[in-house]
OpenMM code with the backbone's topology and positions (N, CA, C; nanometers):
from openmm import Vec3, app, unit

residues = "MET LEU GLN ASN LYS SER ILE ASP PHE ALA SER ARG ILE ILE LYS LEU CYS GLN PHE LEU GLN ASN GLU LYS LYS GLU PHE VAL LEU SER LYS GLN ILE LEU ARG SER GLY THR SER ILE GLY ALA ASN ILE ALA GLU SER LYS TYR ALA GLU SER ARG SER ASP PHE LYS HIS LYS LEU MET ILE SER LEU LYS GLU ALA ASN GLU THR ILE TYR TRP LEU ILE LEU LEU LYS LYS GLY LEU TYR ILE ASP GLU LYS GLN TYR ILE SER LEU TYR ASN ASP GLY ASN GLU ILE LYS LYS ILE LEU ILE LYS SER THR LYS THR LEU LYS SER THR PRO ASN SER".split()
positions = [
    Vec3(-1.4152, -0.4750, -0.2998),
    Vec3(-1.3249, -0.5051, -0.3900),
    Vec3(-1.1872, -0.4151, -0.3614),
    Vec3(-1.1701, -0.3027, -0.3361),
    Vec3(-1.0611, -0.2692, -0.2778),
    Vec3(-0.9821, -0.3303, -0.1545),
    Vec3(-1.0807, -0.3885, -0.0430),
    Vec3(-1.0318, -0.4964, 0.0760),
    Vec3(-0.9285, -0.5824, 0.0014),
    Vec3(-1.0172, -0.6591, -0.1170),
    Vec3(-0.9630, -0.7828, -0.1428),
    Vec3(-0.7871, -0.7595, -0.2224),
    Vec3(-0.8127, -0.6143, -0.2708),
    Vec3(-0.6531, -0.5791, -0.3555),
    Vec3(-0.5570, -0.5363, -0.2543),
    Vec3(-0.6493, -0.4757, -0.1464),
    Vec3(-0.5341, -0.4481, -0.0344),
    Vec3(-0.4712, -0.5582, 0.0186),
    Vec3(-0.5763, -0.6693, 0.0343),
    Vec3(-0.4823, -0.8183, 0.0828),
    Vec3(-0.4169, -0.8587, 0.0120),
    Vec3(-0.4467, -0.9125, -0.1503),
    Vec3(-0.3556, -0.9236, -0.2113),
    Vec3(-0.2229, -0.8833, -0.2634),
    Vec3(-0.2544, -0.7337, -0.2629),
    Vec3(-0.1160, -0.7065, -0.2317),
    Vec3(-0.0264, -0.6768, -0.1305),
    Vec3(-0.1014, -0.7334, -0.0313),
    Vec3(0.0238, -0.7231, 0.1038),
    Vec3(0.0680, -0.8618, 0.1351),
    Vec3(-0.0120, -0.9402, 0.0621),
    Vec3(0.0431, -1.0941, 0.0466),
    Vec3(0.1387, -1.0842, -0.0432),
    Vec3(0.1451, -1.0036, -0.1191),
    Vec3(0.2864, -1.0004, -0.2261),
    Vec3(0.4265, -0.9667, -0.1672),
    Vec3(0.3198, -0.8070, -0.0967),
    Vec3(0.4842, -0.7411, -0.0445),
    Vec3(0.5381, -0.8896, 0.0596),
    Vec3(0.4523, -0.9463, 0.1731),
    Vec3(0.4789, -1.0659, 0.2824),
    Vec3(0.5747, -1.0993, 0.1659),
    Vec3(0.5888, -1.1755, 0.0650),
    Vec3(0.6656, -1.2749, 0.0077),
    Vec3(0.7977, -1.2129, -0.0693),
    Vec3(0.7690, -1.0616, -0.0924),
    Vec3(0.8817, -0.9920, -0.1340),
    Vec3(0.9937, -0.9692, -0.0272),
    Vec3(0.8876, -0.9530, 0.0975),
    Vec3(1.0118, -0.9183, 0.1982),
    Vec3(1.0564, -1.0263, 0.2311),
    Vec3(1.0037, -1.1288, 0.2264),
    Vec3(1.0871, -1.2651, 0.2380),
    Vec3(1.2129, -1.3129, 0.1700),
    Vec3(1.1661, -1.2806, 0.0357),
    Vec3(1.2487, -1.2783, -0.0487),
    Vec3(1.4352, -1.1816, -0.0503),
    Vec3(1.3747, -1.0234, -0.0479),
    Vec3(1.4623, -0.9803, 0.0263),
    Vec3(1.5831, -1.0133, 0.1136),
    Vec3(1.5106, -1.0774, 0.2613),
    Vec3(1.5653, -1.1115, 0.3515),
    Vec3(1.6128, -1.2605, 0.3306),
    Vec3(1.5634, -1.3431, 0.2607),
    Vec3(1.6316, -1.4719, 0.2285),
    Vec3(1.7491, -1.4969, 0.1294),
    Vec3(1.7385, -1.3816, 0.0203),
    Vec3(1.8051, -1.4253, -0.1037),
    Vec3(1.8961, -1.3312, -0.1053),
    Vec3(1.8583, -1.1895, -0.0761),
    Vec3(1.9114, -1.0445, -0.0867),
    Vec3(1.9784, -1.0123, 0.0512),
    Vec3(1.9620, -1.0777, 0.1298),
    Vec3(2.0270, -1.0450, 0.2899),
    Vec3(2.0303, -0.8822, 0.3276),
    Vec3(1.8954, -0.7996, 0.2578),
    Vec3(1.8530, -0.6983, 0.2964),
    Vec3(1.7059, -0.6948, 0.3685),
    Vec3(1.7937, -0.6119, 0.4722),
    Vec3(1.6767, -0.6248, 0.6406),
    Vec3(1.6003, -0.4640, 0.6784),
    Vec3(1.6714, -0.3227, 0.6083),
    Vec3(1.6170, -0.2533, 0.6508),
    Vec3(1.4955, -0.2013, 0.5225),
    Vec3(1.5466, -0.2141, 0.3886),
    Vec3(1.4180, -0.1367, 0.3197),
    Vec3(1.2857, -0.2318, 0.3304),
    Vec3(1.3601, -0.3650, 0.3666),
    Vec3(1.2525, -0.4811, 0.3776),
    Vec3(1.1249, -0.4921, 0.4645),
    Vec3(1.2179, -0.4102, 0.5716),
    Vec3(1.0806, -0.3851, 0.6500),
    Vec3(1.0244, -0.2742, 0.6676),
    Vec3(1.1003, -0.1686, 0.5974),
    Vec3(1.0404, -0.0838, 0.5382),
    Vec3(0.8973, -0.0335, 0.4438),
    Vec3(0.8808, -0.1957, 0.4147),
    Vec3(0.8114, -0.2098, 0.2149),
    Vec3(0.6882, -0.3150, 0.3308),
    Vec3(0.7379, -0.3851, 0.4207),
    Vec3(0.6486, -0.4830, 0.4946),
    Vec3(0.5181, -0.3752, 0.5454),
    Vec3(0.6263, -0.2804, 0.6296),
    Vec3(0.5199, -0.1829, 0.7134),
    Vec3(0.4388, -0.1220, 0.6439),
    Vec3(0.4598, -0.0359, 0.5347),
    Vec3(0.3727, 0.0097, 0.4596),
    Vec3(0.3120, -0.0596, 0.3539),
    Vec3(0.3122, -0.1600, 0.3169),
    Vec3(0.2575, -0.2505, 0.2332),
    Vec3(0.1175, -0.3014, 0.2862),
    Vec3(0.1536, -0.3657, 0.4228),
    Vec3(0.0880, -0.4285, 0.4688),
    Vec3(-0.0411, -0.3292, 0.5632),
    Vec3(-0.0166, -0.2219, 0.5850),
    Vec3(-0.0750, -0.1051, 0.6396),
    Vec3(-0.1787, -0.0388, 0.5544),
    Vec3(-0.1522, -0.0384, 0.4476),
    Vec3(-0.2803, -0.0098, 0.3775),
    Vec3(-0.3804, -0.0689, 0.4139),
    Vec3(-0.3731, -0.1921, 0.3842),
    Vec3(-0.4823, -0.2665, 0.4099),
    Vec3(-0.5458, -0.2858, 0.5037),
    Vec3(-0.4635, -0.2686, 0.6193),
    Vec3(-0.5282, -0.3130, 0.7727),
    Vec3(-0.5450, -0.1132, 0.7824),
    Vec3(-0.5515, -0.0187, 0.7366),
    Vec3(-0.6347, 0.1288, 0.7711),
    Vec3(-0.7609, 0.0861, 0.6553),
    Vec3(-0.7898, 0.0034, 0.5578),
    Vec3(-0.8973, 0.0283, 0.4828),
    Vec3(-0.9865, -0.0529, 0.5465),
    Vec3(-0.9437, -0.1346, 0.6371),
    Vec3(-1.0031, -0.2646, 0.6931),
    Vec3(-1.0753, -0.1779, 0.8432),
    Vec3(-0.9964, -0.1126, 0.9311),
    Vec3(-1.0457, -0.0065, 1.0396),
    Vec3(-1.1479, 0.0753, 0.9898),
    Vec3(-1.1104, 0.1204, 0.8556),
    Vec3(-1.2110, 0.2387, 0.7659),
    Vec3(-1.3933, 0.1982, 0.7861),
    Vec3(-1.3766, 0.0471, 0.7856),
    Vec3(-1.5385, -0.0290, 0.7902),
    Vec3(-1.5925, 0.0044, 0.8770),
    Vec3(-1.5262, 0.0104, 1.0266),
    Vec3(-1.5874, 0.0263, 1.1262),
    Vec3(-1.5616, 0.1722, 1.1663),
    Vec3(-1.5402, 0.2336, 1.0870),
    Vec3(-1.4854, 0.4219, 1.1141),
    Vec3(-1.5895, 0.5013, 1.2426),
    Vec3(-1.5606, 0.5711, 1.3257),
    Vec3(-1.6711, 0.6237, 1.4578),
    Vec3(-1.7393, 0.7206, 1.3803),
    Vec3(-1.7088, 0.7809, 1.2510),
    Vec3(-1.7733, 0.8731, 1.2065),
    Vec3(-1.6965, 0.9208, 1.0403),
    Vec3(-1.7922, 0.9763, 0.9946),
    Vec3(-1.7481, 0.9976, 0.8548),
    Vec3(-1.5964, 1.0506, 0.8478),
    Vec3(-1.5281, 1.1387, 0.9220),
    Vec3(-1.4657, 1.2168, 0.9379),
    Vec3(-1.3738, 1.1086, 0.9568),
    Vec3(-1.3401, 1.0082, 1.0284),
    Vec3(-1.2556, 0.8978, 1.0755),
    Vec3(-1.2531, 0.8504, 0.9542),
    Vec3(-1.3665, 0.7738, 0.9489),
    Vec3(-1.3210, 0.7095, 0.7905),
    Vec3(-1.2783, 0.7279, 0.6687),
    Vec3(-1.3060, 0.8980, 0.6384),
    Vec3(-1.1986, 0.9451, 0.5517),
    Vec3(-1.0538, 0.9365, 0.6231),
    Vec3(-1.0359, 0.9755, 0.6878),
    Vec3(-0.8856, 0.9861, 0.7568),
    Vec3(-0.8189, 0.8470, 0.7353),
    Vec3(-0.8942, 0.7265, 0.8006),
    Vec3(-0.8460, 0.6133, 0.7626),
    Vec3(-0.8058, 0.5672, 0.6092),
    Vec3(-0.8889, 0.5743, 0.5309),
    Vec3(-0.8819, 0.6347, 0.3640),
    Vec3(-0.7590, 0.7111, 0.3335),
    Vec3(-0.7226, 0.8293, 0.4014),
    Vec3(-0.6397, 0.9166, 0.3463),
    Vec3(-0.4952, 0.8433, 0.4495),
    Vec3(-0.4739, 0.7640, 0.5292),
    Vec3(-0.3567, 0.7177, 0.5631),
    Vec3(-0.3558, 0.6116, 0.4994),
    Vec3(-0.4224, 0.4953, 0.4704),
    Vec3(-0.4051, 0.3956, 0.3414),
    Vec3(-0.3483, 0.4695, 0.2489),
    Vec3(-0.3684, 0.5695, 0.1974),
    Vec3(-0.3587, 0.6515, 0.1117),
    Vec3(-0.1837, 0.6444, 0.0893),
    Vec3(-0.1688, 0.7537, 0.1872),
    Vec3(-0.0181, 0.7637, 0.2052),
    Vec3(0.0772, 0.6356, 0.1967),
    Vec3(0.0161, 0.5350, 0.3141),
    Vec3(0.0875, 0.4169, 0.3295),
    Vec3(0.1416, 0.3724, 0.1713),
    Vec3(-0.0068, 0.4429, 0.0387),
    Vec3(0.0285, 0.3191, -0.0725),
    Vec3(0.1503, 0.3611, -0.1743),
    Vec3(0.1013, 0.5293, -0.1060),
    Vec3(0.2375, 0.6419, -0.1664),
    Vec3(0.3996, 0.6001, -0.1159),
    Vec3(0.4179, 0.5706, 0.0037),
    Vec3(0.5176, 0.5149, 0.0450),
    Vec3(0.5694, 0.4231, 0.0146),
    Vec3(0.4674, 0.2945, 0.0141),
    Vec3(0.5010, 0.1802, -0.0583),
    Vec3(0.5897, 0.1500, -0.2058),
    Vec3(0.5281, 0.2386, -0.2560),
    Vec3(0.5561, 0.2641, -0.4216),
    Vec3(0.7185, 0.3439, -0.4371),
    Vec3(0.7517, 0.4525, -0.2927),
    Vec3(0.8457, 0.4825, -0.3024),
    Vec3(1.0149, 0.3935, -0.2626),
    Vec3(0.9561, 0.2909, -0.1975),
    Vec3(1.0341, 0.1457, -0.1366),
    Vec3(1.0421, 0.0860, -0.2429),
    Vec3(0.9445, 0.0660, -0.3384),
    Vec3(0.9739, -0.0221, -0.4482),
    Vec3(1.0662, 0.0490, -0.5353),
    Vec3(1.0965, 0.1661, -0.5338),
    Vec3(1.1557, 0.2447, -0.6289),
    Vec3(1.2847, 0.2401, -0.5757),
    Vec3(1.3235, 0.2181, -0.4818),
    Vec3(1.4551, 0.2539, -0.4064),
    Vec3(1.5231, 0.0856, -0.4188),
    Vec3(1.4409, -0.0271, -0.4027),
    Vec3(1.4555, -0.1695, -0.4120),
    Vec3(1.5165, -0.1771, -0.5941),
    Vec3(1.4219, -0.1452, -0.6933),
    Vec3(1.4812, -0.1520, -0.7687),
    Vec3(1.6090, -0.0630, -0.8262),
    Vec3(1.6113, 0.0688, -0.7698),
    Vec3(1.7009, 0.1489, -0.8256),
    Vec3(1.8461, 0.0795, -0.7418),
    Vec3(1.8045, 0.0402, -0.6383),
    Vec3(1.9439, -0.0904, -0.5579),
    Vec3(1.9571, -0.1851, -0.5798),
    Vec3(1.8730, -0.2429, -0.7074),
    Vec3(1.9272, -0.3479, -0.7703),
    Vec3(1.8421, -0.4934, -0.6842),
    Vec3(1.7773, -0.4465, -0.6167),
    Vec3(1.7197, -0.5774, -0.5345),
    Vec3(1.6152, -0.6621, -0.6090),
    Vec3(1.5496, -0.5500, -0.6916),
    Vec3(1.4323, -0.6384, -0.7165),
    Vec3(1.4381, -0.6013, -0.9006),
    Vec3(1.3732, -0.6691, -0.9610),
    Vec3(1.4438, -0.6855, -1.1491),
    Vec3(1.3110, -0.5854, -1.1852),
    Vec3(1.3263, -0.5800, -1.2844),
    Vec3(1.2135, -0.4771, -1.4013),
    Vec3(1.0693, -0.5265, -1.3444),
    Vec3(1.1127, -0.6809, -1.3720),
    Vec3(0.9920, -0.7148, -1.3834),
    Vec3(0.8752, -0.7398, -1.2877),
    Vec3(0.9984, -0.7902, -1.1662),
    Vec3(0.9228, -0.7317, -0.9818),
    Vec3(0.8248, -0.6011, -1.0205),
    Vec3(0.9078, -0.5250, -0.9977),
    Vec3(0.9032, -0.3906, -1.0293),
    Vec3(0.7735, -0.3500, -1.0454),
    Vec3(0.7924, -0.4082, -1.2224),
    Vec3(0.6231, -0.3335, -1.2308),
    Vec3(0.5666, -0.3815, -1.2549),
    Vec3(0.5595, -0.5318, -1.2329),
    Vec3(0.4428, -0.5921, -1.1620),
    Vec3(0.3436, -0.5168, -0.9934),
    Vec3(0.4636, -0.5555, -0.9242),
    Vec3(0.4136, -0.4808, -0.7690),
    Vec3(0.3927, -0.3385, -0.7785),
    Vec3(0.5013, -0.2754, -0.8703),
    Vec3(0.4303, -0.1186, -0.8454),
    Vec3(0.2804, -0.0807, -0.9395),
    Vec3(0.2398, -0.1507, -1.0384),
    Vec3(0.1333, -0.1414, -1.1097),
    Vec3(-0.0029, -0.1727, -1.0170),
    Vec3(0.0219, -0.2797, -0.9027),
    Vec3(-0.0811, -0.3169, -0.8242),
    Vec3(-0.0637, -0.1931, -0.7357),
    Vec3(0.0540, -0.1878, -0.6415),
    Vec3(0.0512, -0.0903, -0.5943),
    Vec3(-0.0471, 0.0468, -0.6273),
    Vec3(0.0128, 0.1487, -0.7748),
    Vec3(-0.0689, 0.2018, -0.7985),
    Vec3(-0.1905, 0.2172, -0.8455),
    Vec3(-0.2618, 0.0906, -0.8946),
    Vec3(-0.4042, 0.0818, -0.9085),
    Vec3(-0.4529, 0.0940, -0.7743),
    Vec3(-0.4092, 0.0847, -0.6751),
    Vec3(-0.4767, 0.0815, -0.5303),
    Vec3(-0.4720, 0.2130, -0.4844),
    Vec3(-0.3351, 0.3212, -0.5144),
    Vec3(-0.3312, 0.3931, -0.4552),
    Vec3(-0.4183, 0.5108, -0.5506),
    Vec3(-0.4713, 0.5068, -0.6846),
    Vec3(-0.5500, 0.5670, -0.7840),
    Vec3(-0.7228, 0.5415, -0.7394),
    Vec3(-0.7374, 0.4205, -0.6723),
    Vec3(-0.8515, 0.4023, -0.6100),
    Vec3(-0.8955, 0.4764, -0.5002),
    Vec3(-0.7999, 0.4573, -0.4279),
    Vec3(-0.7712, 0.5544, -0.2622),
    Vec3(-0.8406, 0.7386, -0.3130),
    Vec3(-0.7486, 0.7652, -0.3797),
    Vec3(-0.7165, 0.8979, -0.4730),
    Vec3(-0.8696, 0.9707, -0.4824),
    Vec3(-0.9132, 0.8536, -0.5702),
    Vec3(-1.0707, 0.8449, -0.6507),
    Vec3(-1.1677, 0.9008, -0.5260),
    Vec3(-1.1697, 0.7814, -0.4014),
    Vec3(-1.2583, 0.7733, -0.3018),
    Vec3(-1.2539, 0.8655, -0.2021),
    Vec3(-1.0776, 0.9475, -0.1741),
    Vec3(-1.0880, 1.0239, -0.0988),
    Vec3(-1.1354, 1.1793, -0.1354),
    Vec3(-1.1308, 1.1953, -0.2648),
    Vec3(-1.1876, 1.2891, -0.3816),
    Vec3(-1.3039, 1.2881, -0.3613),
    Vec3(-1.3718, 1.2108, -0.3739),
    Vec3(-1.5406, 1.2187, -0.3820),
    Vec3(-1.5935, 1.2373, -0.2097),
    Vec3(-1.5083, 1.1957, -0.1228),
    Vec3(-1.5455, 1.2376, 0.0167),
    Vec3(-1.4865, 1.3714, 0.0290),
    Vec3(-1.4495, 1.3944, 0.0163),
    Vec3(-1.4064, 1.5301, 0.0122),
    Vec3(-1.4948, 1.6462, -0.0555),
    Vec3(-1.5564, 1.5963, -0.1500),
    Vec3(-1.6685, 1.6369, -0.2328),
    Vec3(-1.7724, 1.6620, -0.2054),
    Vec3(-1.7841, 1.5678, -0.1056),
    Vec3(-1.9823, 1.5299, -0.1441),
    Vec3(-1.9718, 1.5579, 0.0531),
    Vec3(-2.0795, 1.6355, 0.0822),
    Vec3(-2.1443, 1.6996, 0.1721),
    Vec3(-2.1389, 1.5836, 0.2845),
    Vec3(-2.1508, 1.5928, 0.4504),
    Vec3(-2.1500, 1.5408, 0.5559),
    Vec3(-2.2826, 1.4768, 0.5579),
    Vec3(-2.3196, 1.3781, 0.5601),
    Vec3(-2.4637, 1.3302, 0.5785),
    Vec3(-2.4979, 1.2822, 0.7065),
] * unit.nanometer
topology = app.Topology()
chain = topology.addChain("A")
for resn in residues:
    res = topology.addResidue(resn, chain)
    for name in ("N", "CA", "C"):
        topology.addAtom(name, app.Element.getBySymbol(name[0]), res)
C-alpha cells in the first residue's frame, strides 16, 4: 500500500516537474521537488531489502524526511505562484498522507523491541 502510494505520488511529482519546466520555465525548485518527491518511494523500496531492522528503520526515516522536504517545496511553489491552490491542495494531501503513514510506521518501529 505505502509503496504504491509513493509510486503514484512520484509519478505526479514528475508530471509537476515537467509542467514547471515547460510551462513556467522554472528549473531550480522543480529539480529540488523532483529529487525529494521521487526519493520517498526509492527509500521505501530499499527498505524492503534492508540488511537489518536498524537499516529498515533508517530507510523509512529517510523517506519521512524526504516527504517533509517535498511538502516544503510544494509550499514554496504555491507561495511563488508557480502552482495554483487546487494543484497545491491535491499534491499536499497526497504527500501528507504518505508522511502520516511513515510517522506511524517509524513510531511503531521505535516502540517495539528488536526481534
